[in-house]
N, C-alpha and C positions, 0 to 999 in steps of 0.2 A: 679190640684193642684199642688201645689204648685213646682215648677223645681229642679231635685237632685240638693245640695251644690257644686260646680265645684272648691272645695277642696282637691283631693283626688293625685291628680301627686307631688305635690308642699312635702306632711303634711309629717314625719315622723311617723316612728315607738315608740310607748312609751316608755318613758325611763324610767328609775328611779332616776324622778328629783321629790322636793317638790313644789308642787304651794301652794300658801302664801299669804295672805289676808287681810285684813284692816277691822282692828275693831273698833266700833263706839259705842257709849251707846247709841244713836235710830239713823238711818238713817237718812242723811240730803237734802231731799229731792229735795229742792229747789237747793242746790250746785249739784244735782246730775241734774237736770234739765238744769241749767246752761251752764253744762260740756257737754253735750249732743251739747247743739241748737251750743256747738263755737266748737264738732267735728266732727257734720254733719250735722249740721244747713242747709248747701248751697243747700244737694241735699235731702233734706226732709222739706217738707212747715210749716210754723207754726197752730196749728188753730185758724179759726179769729175769732180775739181781740187777738191775736196775741201773745199765748199761745203756748212753745215747750214741751209737757207733754207728757203723758204717759196714758191713761183717768183712766185704771184700778188699776194702785196705788194713782191717785188722791182721786177716786173713793173710795177708801179703805183707807185714809191719817186718815180721824176720827180715825181709830185703830194704826196707826202708832205704839205706843208702842208696845203695843203683839202684830207687825208683827213677832218675833221671836219667839212667840209657837206656831206657824202655824209646821203644820205638814210638808207642803213642799209647790210644788210651779208646774203651769204649764205656759209656756212659750210659744207664737204665735211666729212669725214671725211680723210683725208690724198691726196699726189699719184700717188702709184701707186707701180710694182715695175717702169718700165726705167731700166735706168742711162742716165743722161747727166748733160753739164755743164749746168748751173747757167742758163746760155745759151742749151743747145739749148731748155731747159724753152721762159724764156719767149719765142726765137724763133715755137715753138706758139703762144704764146698773142698775140703780134705778127699771127699767123696763121691763126685758129685751127680754120679749115675748108677746107684749102686743093682745089680741084678734079681734085687726081691724091693719090694714095694711099692710105695707108688711112684707114677714117676712125675719126675719136674721139670717140664720140657724149655725151660727157658738153662740150665746148671747143662742137662742133657745132647740139647740142638747142638752151644758148644762145644763142649764136651766129647762130641763121639765126630765131629769136625775135623778132620785131623789136621788141615793149617790151625782154626783156633784153640785145639786143642797145646797143638805145642808153643804156640803163642802164651796161652794165661796158663798152664798146667806143667807145660814140658823145663829139663832139666835149666835151661837158662831161658823166661822168660824172657817174652820181649813187650809184652803189652802189661797196662794196668786197668784194672777192671775196677769204676765202683760207682753208686747209688748218686743222683743229684740229690735227694731228699733223703736222710737218716731218720733212724731211727722205725718202728713199724706203725702200722696204719692205727688208726682210733677205730676203737667200736662204734657202729651206729648208735644216735641219739634214744632209741628202744634194747641195747642192747643186741643186738644184732651184730656175727663179724662183721666188718667192714666186708668192702668188694676189693677180689684178687688186684683189679687192673680200672681204671678208669683216672684220666687225670686227675692231681690233686689240689688244682684251681689256683690261679691270677694270685692272689697275695702269698700262699702259701711258697710256690714259684721264685717270685718274690725278695721273700725274705732267704730262702733257701741258695739262691744264684751266686752273693759273693765266697762265700762257703768254697763250694766248687769251683768256681774259677779261681782261687788263693790256690788251687792244688792245682790245677791247669800250668799258673806263674809259678810255681816254684817248682815245677818240673822243666819247666821252661829257661827258667833262669840259669845264662852260662854255658846254654850248649848250642853247638857248632851246628846242626841241620836241625830243621822241622819238627812242627809236632803233630803227630794225624791223629783228629780226637773224630769218631764213630760216635755218633749220636742216635740211640737204639729206641725207636720209639715215637712217637707225632708230639708226645710232652714238649718238646724243644723246638719246634719249627715255628716258625710263625705263618697266623694266614696265605702273607702276603708273600708270596713266594720268591718273590726278589728280593725279599732280606734274608732269605737261607741262602748263602753264600760261601762257596768253597774255600774264601779265606778266614782263617781260623780269629784271625785278629779284626773282622770284616764284622762276621756274626757275631762275636763278640763286646763290640763294640754298640751293636744293637740291641743287646740284653740288658748291656749296663743302661743307654738309655730308657727301654720301656723300665726297668727294675728301682729308678732312681724314686728316694721318700716310699718307701717302702710302709709302711703303716706300722709304729709300737718299736724306731728302733730309731734311737738315738744318733745324733750327728759324730759322738765322743765312736759310738761303737762302729761307725761304717769306719773313720778317719783309723782304727785301731786294725783293720782290716785292708788297707790300703797303704800299708805306712811301707816307707822302701820301697819307691817303684819302677818296675824295669822292663819296657817292652815286652810284646809274647808275639811268638811270630808261630805257623803250623798253618795245616789244612785240615778244612771241616768233611765229614760226611756225615751222610744221612739214610739209615736204614728200617727196616719195623726192628720192631722187637724182637729178643732169639727165640722166644716162645711161641712163636708162627712163623720160622724158619721153611719148616716143612712143608707149609700152605703155598707160602710168600718169600719167593729166592733174589737173596735180595742181601749181596754181603755175607754168603752160608757157605761159600766159597773159599771166605778165608780173610784176611783182612787187607786193607789197603796198603800195597805194594807202594814203601819210599820210592821219589825221584830217581 
């Protein structure tokens, strides 16, 4: 299991604060990838070939014009620790549960679930999937492969937060219905359960207040990520990581249904 997010002691109770975000006609994934590499490329490796990206978003890029029509977003912490090209990672998502070879529990458990398979891989996908932290885990200082799971640390998550927050904001812009967001794994949750509210704007407000003043980020960089602001609305859900769904039953029945 992923370690519990160690944000509780420094987090503040939810206040009546409006959380405001960016609106754009279409998500500029190239810009977000450059921003992610600039913010925390020192802490994560690039894919073989030099690209710094989220394989889930790159795989679904062909439908980027319709992303805002998706009912929800499933967010997991990161892609993993295996050195590979981005094309190889995307090829795995195109064939997520092959009949032979090593079983990858995250994608297999999602793909073998009828509801999630239709929501993600169906002819008209209704859910987007992404990682909170892009790139690959760096090897350990002694050269050993990094652990595949485990909390990536407060400092890295503070740097990564504005990137995935902006994706949610752009998906939410100009919508006439709420965005449903599932945070899979304990990386996203506060130690104080009162801060893990079902109101998406409230949860993201708590994240924003916790992540203020990330080390190594200039005010100018923050302003570029926050320019052109509009309000975001929706619901937040929390569940174990899909890799353990066969052991822990929670949202493994399928995506949350829109009200």
